C-alpha positions as CSV (number, residue, x, y, z in Angstrom):
1,X,-56.9,53.1,9.4
2,X,-56.2,56.9,9.4
3,X,-59.3,58.9,9.5
4,X,-58.8,62.3,8.2
5,X,-60.5,65.3,9.9
6,X,-60.6,63.5,13.4
7,X,-58.5,64.3,16.4
8,X,-57.7,61.5,18.7
9,X,-58.1,63.5,22.0
10,X,-56.7,60.6,24.0
11,X,-53.3,61.4,22.5
12,X,-53.6,64.6,24.7
13,X,-53.7,62.6,28.0
14,X,-51.2,60.8,29.6
15,X,-50.8,59.0,32.8
16,X,-47.1,60.0,33.3
17,X,-46.6,63.1,35.2
18,X,-44.8,66.1,33.5
19,X,-42.1,67.7,35.3
20,X,-42.9,69.5,38.6
21,X,-46.6,68.2,38.6
22,X,-47.7,66.2,41.7
23,X,-50.3,63.3,41.1
24,X,-53.2,64.0,43.3
25,X,-56.3,61.8,44.1
26,X,-59.6,63.7,44.8
27,X,-62.4,61.2,45.1
28,X,-62.8,59.7,41.7
29,X,-60.6,62.4,40.1
30,X,-56.9,61.9,39.3
31,X,-55.2,65.2,38.6
32,X,-51.6,66.5,38.1
33,X,-51.1,69.6,39.8
34,X,-48.5,72.2,39.7
35,X,-47.1,74.6,42.5
36,X,-47.8,77.9,42.0
37,X,-46.4,79.6,38.8
38,X,-43.4,81.7,39.4
39,X,-42.4,85.1,37.9
40,X,-39.5,83.3,36.1
41,X,-42.1,80.9,34.5
42,X,-44.5,83.5,33.5
43,X,-41.9,85.6,31.9
44,X,-41.0,82.5,29.4
45,X,-44.5,82.6,28.5
46,X,-44.1,86.4,27.9
47,X,-41.1,85.6,25.6
48,X,-43.4,83.4,23.3
49,X,-46.5,85.3,23.2
50,X,-48.2,88.5,21.9
51,X,-50.6,88.6,24.6
52,X,-49.7,91.7,26.4
53,X,-49.9,93.9,23.3
54,X,-53.7,93.0,23.4
55,X,-54.2,92.6,27.2
56,X,-57.4,94.4,28.5
57,X,-56.7,97.7,29.2
58,X,-58.5,97.8,32.5
59,X,-56.0,95.5,34.2
60,X,-53.5,96.7,36.7
61,X,-49.8,97.3,35.3
62,X,-48.1,93.9,35.3
63,X,-44.5,95.0,35.9
64,X,-44.9,97.1,39.3
65,X,-46.4,94.1,40.9
66,X,-43.8,91.4,39.8
67,X,-40.3,93.5,40.3
68,X,-39.0,90.9,42.7
69,X,-37.3,87.6,43.2
70,X,-38.1,85.4,40.2
71,X,-38.6,82.4,42.1
72,X,-41.7,83.9,43.9
73,X,-45.1,83.7,42.8
74,X,-46.3,85.7,39.9
75,X,-49.1,88.0,40.3
76,X,-51.8,88.2,37.6
77,X,-55.2,88.7,36.5
78,X,-57.5,86.0,35.7
79,X,-57.1,86.4,32.2
80,X,-53.5,86.5,32.4
81,X,-53.4,83.2,34.1
82,X,-55.7,81.8,31.3
83,X,-53.5,83.2,28.6
84,X,-50.4,81.1,30.3
85,X,-52.6,78.2,30.5
86,X,-53.6,78.3,26.6
87,X,-50.0,78.6,25.5
88,X,-48.7,75.9,28.0
89,X,-51.4,73.6,26.6
90,X,-50.4,74.3,22.9
91,X,-46.8,73.4,23.7
92,X,-47.0,70.5,26.0
93,X,-50.4,68.8,24.5
94,X,-52.4,68.5,27.9
95,X,-55.7,70.0,28.4
96,X,-54.8,72.5,31.4
97,X,-57.1,74.7,33.6
98,X,-57.2,76.0,36.8
99,X,-58.2,74.2,39.8
100,X,-61.9,74.1,40.5
101,X,-63.1,75.6,43.8
102,X,-64.0,72.2,45.5
103,X,-60.7,70.7,44.3
104,X,-58.7,73.6,45.9
105,X,-60.4,73.2,49.2
106,X,-59.7,69.4,49.1
107,X,-56.0,69.6,48.4
108,X,-55.3,73.2,50.8
109,X,-53.4,72.3,54.1
110,X,-56.2,73.8,56.1
111,X,-58.1,77.0,56.7
112,X,-56.8,79.5,59.4
113,X,-58.3,82.1,61.5
114,X,-58.7,85.5,59.9
115,X,-55.6,87.4,59.9
116,X,-55.6,90.9,58.5
117,X,-52.4,92.8,57.2
118,X,-49.8,90.1,58.0
119,X,-47.3,92.1,56.7
120,X,-46.1,90.3,53.8
121,X,-46.3,93.1,51.2
122,X,-44.9,96.5,50.9
123,X,-45.4,99.2,48.5
124,X,-43.0,101.4,47.1
125,X,-42.8,104.4,44.5
126,X,-40.5,103.8,41.6
127,X,-37.9,105.8,43.3
128,X,-37.9,103.3,46.3
129,X,-39.7,105.5,48.7
130,X,-42.6,103.8,50.8
131,X,-46.2,104.1,49.7
132,X,-48.9,104.7,52.4
133,X,-51.6,102.7,50.4
134,X,-53.6,102.0,53.3
135,X,-54.2,105.7,54.5
136,X,-53.8,107.7,51.2
137,X,-55.6,107.9,48.0
138,X,-53.4,108.2,44.7
139,X,-54.3,109.4,41.2
140,X,-54.6,106.5,38.7
141,X,-51.0,107.0,37.0
142,X,-49.3,107.2,40.3
143,X,-51.1,104.2,41.9
144,X,-50.4,102.0,38.9
145,X,-46.7,102.9,39.0
146,X,-46.4,101.9,42.7
147,X,-44.7,98.5,43.3
148,X,-46.3,95.7,45.1
149,X,-43.7,93.4,46.4
150,X,-43.4,90.5,49.0
151,X,-41.9,90.9,52.2
152,X,-39.6,87.3,51.9
153,X,-38.8,87.0,55.4
154,X,-42.6,87.0,56.3
155,X,-43.8,84.5,53.9
156,X,-45.1,81.2,55.1
157,X,-45.0,78.5,52.7
158,X,-46.8,75.1,53.9
159,X,-46.9,71.8,51.9
160,X,-49.9,69.6,52.0
161,X,-49.7,65.6,52.1
162,X,-48.9,65.3,48.6
163,X,-46.1,67.6,48.4
164,X,-47.7,70.6,47.1
165,X,-46.7,74.2,48.3
166,X,-49.1,76.8,49.6
167,X,-48.6,80.4,50.4
168,X,-50.5,80.9,53.4
169,X,-51.6,84.6,53.9
170,X,-54.7,87.0,54.0
171,X,-52.9,88.9,51.6
172,X,-52.4,86.4,49.0
173,X,-55.0,84.5,46.9
174,X,-55.1,82.0,44.3
175,X,-57.4,82.1,41.0
176,X,-59.8,79.4,40.4
177,X,-61.6,77.9,37.5
178,X,-65.3,79.4,38.2
179,X,-66.1,82.5,36.0
180,X,-69.0,84.7,35.3
181,X,-70.0,88.3,34.9
182,X,-66.6,89.4,34.2
183,X,-65.5,88.1,37.9
184,X,-63.9,84.9,38.6
185,X,-63.1,82.9,41.8
186,X,-60.2,84.0,43.7
187,X,-59.5,82.4,47.1
188,X,-57.8,83.8,50.3
189,X,-55.3,81.1,50.9
190,X,-55.6,81.9,54.8
191,X,-59.1,81.4,55.4
192,X,-60.5,80.1,52.3
193,X,-63.2,82.7,51.7
194,X,-63.3,85.0,48.8
195,X,-60.1,87.0,48.7
196,X,-62.4,90.1,48.6
197,X,-62.1,90.0,52.5
198,X,-65.7,90.1,53.4
199,X,-65.9,86.4,54.8
200,X,-68.1,85.4,52.0
201,X,-67.8,81.7,50.4
202,X,-65.7,82.2,47.1
203,X,-68.6,80.7,44.9
204,X,-70.8,83.6,46.2
205,X,-68.3,86.6,45.8
206,X,-66.2,86.7,42.7
207,X,-63.4,89.0,42.2
208,X,-63.1,91.4,39.2
209,X,-61.2,88.9,36.7
210,X,-58.9,91.9,35.2
211,X,-57.4,92.7,38.7
212,X,-54.2,91.6,40.1
213,X,-55.5,92.1,43.6
214,X,-53.6,95.7,44.0
215,X,-56.7,97.6,44.9
216,X,-57.5,95.3,47.5
217,X,-53.8,95.5,48.9
218,X,-53.2,91.5,47.9
219,X,-51.5,89.5,45.5
220,X,-53.3,87.0,43.1
221,X,-51.2,84.2,41.7
222,X,-52.3,80.7,40.2
223,X,-51.5,77.0,39.6
224,X,-52.6,74.8,36.8
225,X,-53.8,71.2,36.4
226,X,-54.7,68.5,34.2
227,X,-56.5,65.3,34.3
228,X,-55.7,61.6,33.5
229,X,-57.7,59.1,31.7
230,X,-58.2,57.1,34.9
231,X,-60.6,59.8,36.3
232,X,-64.3,59.6,36.3
233,X,-64.5,63.3,35.0
234,X,-62.4,62.2,31.9
235,X,-64.7,59.4,31.0
236,X,-67.7,61.6,31.5
237,X,-66.3,64.6,29.7
238,X,-66.6,67.0,32.5
239,X,-63.1,68.0,32.9
240,X,-64.2,71.9,31.8
241,X,-67.7,71.9,33.4
242,X,-68.4,73.9,36.6
């Protein structure tokens, strides 16, 4: 019998994977997890949303940090990532979210020794000339116009046992689910500490949620996941709890 005013939330879940998602078992959870969202994928979101017309003005300019190969990981702030997730959820009918810290650590191929400035990023002025961001200070307008780009020949992508791909670098981080006080969890994909670079645990050193990482000379990307009905967290209603 149809019950008006009630939503059958089980219809939003499926034990069948969406395209490009990998099925991963983490203890009592069964998650479907994407690879890093690419610039190309994020631009599709931009076409279908007015998000950038109301984006927080404190955020770094989006275009100068994403002007490169469209198949590379997109560079965003935490709010950008969650706006993408909200639109994805409305279109595909799954309760998407970012990975939590413990989930990410469980699926990562393994922490590496700390390595500073591994050369995966270059900084350029709009005219193509190199910007010496490590030794010079630039006024805000100039700083925001500087492009931050990947050096493709120096990128190291590694797959875990589930076939998920990770960009391993001290100059690249991934946004995670935990958030508080205008900061959010951003993990260094090399040593699995906070992307801030102080060697502190991610959960104790949140990163400014409106930053794309540029002021720390790093890029921040993200991936998304959703839960299956077979998971303990689904049955207990813990999917969105920290």
